[in-house]
N, C-alpha and C positions, 0 to 999 in steps of 0.2 A: 642729336647723335646718341645712339644707344649706349656705346661704350667708348671711352677715350683712354689712351695710354700715354703716360709721360714717365719715362724711366721705369721704375718698379711700381709706380702709382697707377692704379686702374680705377676709373670713375664710372660707375653704373648710374645712368639717368633713368629714373622710373617712368614707365608709360602710364597713361590714365588707368586707374583701377588698381594699381600696385600698392600694397601695404607692407610688403616685406620681400627680402631677397634671400634665396637659398642657393647652394651650389657646392662645389668641391670644398670651399673654404668653411662651410658649416657641416661638412660631411652629410650634405643634403638634409635629411630629417633627424639625424642623430644628435645635432646640437640645435640650439634655439636659432630661428631665423633672424636676420638683421632687419630691424624695423625701418620703414620709410618715415621720416619725420618731416611733417609739413611739406611733403612733396619734393624734398631736397635730394640731390644725388648722394650716393654712398661711395666713398673712396677707400680702397684697400691697398695695402702694400703686399705685393706678390713676387715670387721668384722671377728673376730674369729668364727669358726663354720659356716661360710656363704656358701651357695650354690649359685654360680654366673654363669649366662648364658651369652654367648657372641657369636659374629660372626665377620668375617673379611669382609671388603669392597674392591672390585677391583677398577680399575681406572675409570670405568663407574658408580661407586657408587652402584653396585649390591652386595648384601650380599652373602657370601658363607661360608660353614662349614670349620672348621679347619681340614685339611686332616690328621693331626697328633694326633687328639684327638677323640677317639671313644665314649667318654662319652656323650650320648644323654640325653634329658630331657623329661618331660611330657609336651611337647609343641605341641598342636594340630593345631597351626596357621601356623607355618613356619617349613621347613625341615632343616634349617641351624644352629639353636642354638646348641652349645656344652657347657658343664658345667665344672667348676672347683670348687673344695671343699677346703675351707680354714680350714684344720684340719678335723673335722668330723661334718657333719650336723646331728643334733639330731633327732631321730625318736620318736614318741609318743609310749608309752607302748602298746596301743591297736593295733598298726600296727605290733609290734614285737611279739605279742601273737599269738597262733595258730588260724587258721581260724575257725569261728563259725561252729558248726555242725548243729544247728537249724537255718535255713535261712527263711527269709520272703518270701512273695508271690508277684510277679509282674504281674500286669494286664495292657495291652496296650490299649490305646484309640486312635481313629483316627476319624476326622470329617472335614467337610468343614467350614472354618471360615466365619463369617459374620461381626464382628467388624473389623478385618484385613483379607485381602483376602488370599486364598491359603489353602492347606491342613494342618490341625493342628494335633499335636500329643502330647500325655502325657503318662507317665508310673506311675501307682499308686502302690506304694510298701508298703505293710502292714507287721507288725511283725509276726513272727512265731506263729501260733495258733490263730490269730485274727479272731473273728467272727463278721459279720455284725450286727449292732444294738448296739454294745458296744461303749460307748463314748470314744473318743481318740483324742489327739492333732493332728492336720493336718497342715503340712507345705507345702506351695506351693513354689517349688524350681525353680527359673529361670535358663536358660541355662540347661534344664533338662537332655539332653543326656550326656553332659559333666560331670555333677554332678553324674550321674548314672554310666557311663562307666569309665571316667578318675578319677574323685574324689572318686568314690565308696562309696558314702554316705550311701547307703543301707547296705553295708558290715560293715561300722562303727557302724550302729545301731545294726546289728546282733551280733557283737562282744561285744558291750557294754551291751546289754540286757542279753546275755548268761553269761557274767561275773558277772551279778548282780549289775552293776554300774549305770544302767539307766532303765527307763521305755520305752516301745516302743511307736512309733508314726507312723502315716501315712505320707509317703513322696510322694508328687505329683510332679513328674519331668516334668515340662512344657517346651516344646521346642519352641523357638521363631521363628518368620518368619524373619523380619528385626529387629534385636535386637537394632540397633541404633535408629530406629524410635520408637519402642515399649517401650524401657527402659529409654529413655532420658526425664524424668519428664513428661511423657505422661499420662494424666488422662484417655485416652481411654483404656489404659491397664487395668485399674480397670473394665471398662465395659466388656472387654474381659474375665476377671476372673469371674465376677459375672454373666454374661449372658451365657457364653459358658463352662467354666471349672467347676465352683461350681455345676451346675445342673447335670453334668455327673459324679461327684465324690461323692457328699454329699447325704446321704440317700440311694443311690443306692449301693455304695461300702463301705462307711464309715459313721459313726455317729460322728459329730463334738463335741468335748469337748471344744477346743480352736483352733483358727487359727493363723498361723504364716506365714511369708514370709522369703525367704532365697535366697541369691544370692551373686555373686562375680562381682566386678568392676561395670559396668552399671547395672547388676542385683542386686548388693547391693544398688546402688543409688535408683532404683525404689522401692525396698523393703522398705527402710527406709522412702522414700517419701510417699508412700501410707500407710504404717503402721502407720506413725506419724499422718496422716490426718484423719484416720478412726478408732477411738476407738470402733465403733459399729461392726466392722468386724475383726480387728486384735489386738492381745495382745502380740505378740512376733515377733522379727525380728533378723535375723542373716545376717551380712554383712561382706564379706571378701574383703579387699582392695576396699572399696566403692569409686566409682568415684564421690567424693564430690566436684570436681571442675566442676560445671554445673550451668546453669541458663536457665529458659524456653526460647526456641527459639534461643539460642546462637549457632552461627556457625562460623567457621574460614573462611578466604578469599576464600578457595576452596569450600565452601558450606557444609563442613562436621561438624557434631556436635563438639562443643568445650569442650574438657576435660583438657585443659592446661591453658586457659586464661580467663575463664568465671566467675571467682570468686566463692566464697563459699556461694551461695544463700541459699541452704538448711540449712546450719548452722545458718544463721540469722533467717530463718523462724522458726526453732525449738527453737531458743533463745526467740523469741517473743511468741511462743505457745508451751511450753514444752510438750513432749509426755509422760505425767505421767502415762499413761495406759500401756506403753510398758515395757517388759523385753527384753533387747537388748544385743547381743553379737557382738562386733566389733573386727576386727584384721586387720593387714596389714604386708607386708614385709617392711624391712628397706632400701631396695635397689630399691625404686620406687618413682615416682614423686608424688604419693598420700599419702606418709607417713605423711607429715605435715598436710594435711586436715583431715586425720583419727585421728591423735593425737589431733587436735583441737576439732573434734567432740566428742571424748572420754572425753576431758577436760570439754566440756560443760556438758556432762552427769554427770561427777563427781561433777562439781560445783552445779548442780541442784539436786544432790543426787538421781538420777534416777537409778532404778535397771539395772545394766549392768556389763559386764566384757569387758576388753580391753587387747589384747595380740599382741606382735610383734614377727616376725620371721626373721632370718638373711638370707633373700632371696628376690626375686623380685616379679614382677607382673605376676605370672605364677602359674601353677597347682602344682608345688612342694610346694610352699607356702600354697596354699589353701587346698591341700590334707592333709598337716601336721596340718593345723588349724582345720579340721573337727572334730576330736575327742573331743577337748576341747569345741568347740562350741556345739556339741551334748550333752556332759555331763553337760554343764551349763544349757542348756534348759531342759533336761530330766533326769538329775542325781538326 
């Protein structure tokens, strides 16, 4: 048996060739892998109801999927994660309800970028029956294709609106070029939005009642960073597992942006200049390296009595966590 669960104890049995175990519990490669000793299983204590993703490492340090576990996950980055469930991972009622019969309309945009090079793409999703000229909240969603296809945020809106739980909004799914460059506290990303995206969406396709920013991980970082700085443009922010370990210009020894040791610069910036204009939804998984920074950000918002909600999910830095978080985030913003 690949994985066995007894209460909160999860035992991982190594397949042939496995020398170490990585997963949400090691923040994948951010902490040391758990070594396999003399071929013996590895037992961990994990939260009840948790959805846990993992993989084995071979002697060369290459990750591979557990051949004895067919349970895959919503992981668009790597082919090897497999999942274990500690009991039952709770699903939101909106996901368990029947699919909406009245669906929104998607319009696709493509253009050549000027602020950042390359072909740029966005999908503008408006609720069923929307007519141009009617004021409506507009959310600019980072990592747009992932939120549209994997997260199914448009489907969340359709279900919530049809159930009478929320009002509709325009969702602008904006696809990045180099997300590390664009999302890591980069003020040029605002230029990209205001010079290239807003003019193609606003007035032409939708009439803006209020603007919001929405994103996960680095997308959550840039959303809260720009949303907090610009009350003249944004009044709402949704961040899932925001990468709040960040500082302008910070890179690790390999020259890659630093999301593990750069400190919580944005937290201190918002402490000095509270974003009193924002309504904010924050959430995170409890099996990821960003749990603490997100808790501290939510704590700051609570201390300052800013309009916000904060929720945690028993899973990691992945699309299982974020897709489960989408309904409550949308209901908080539009309910």
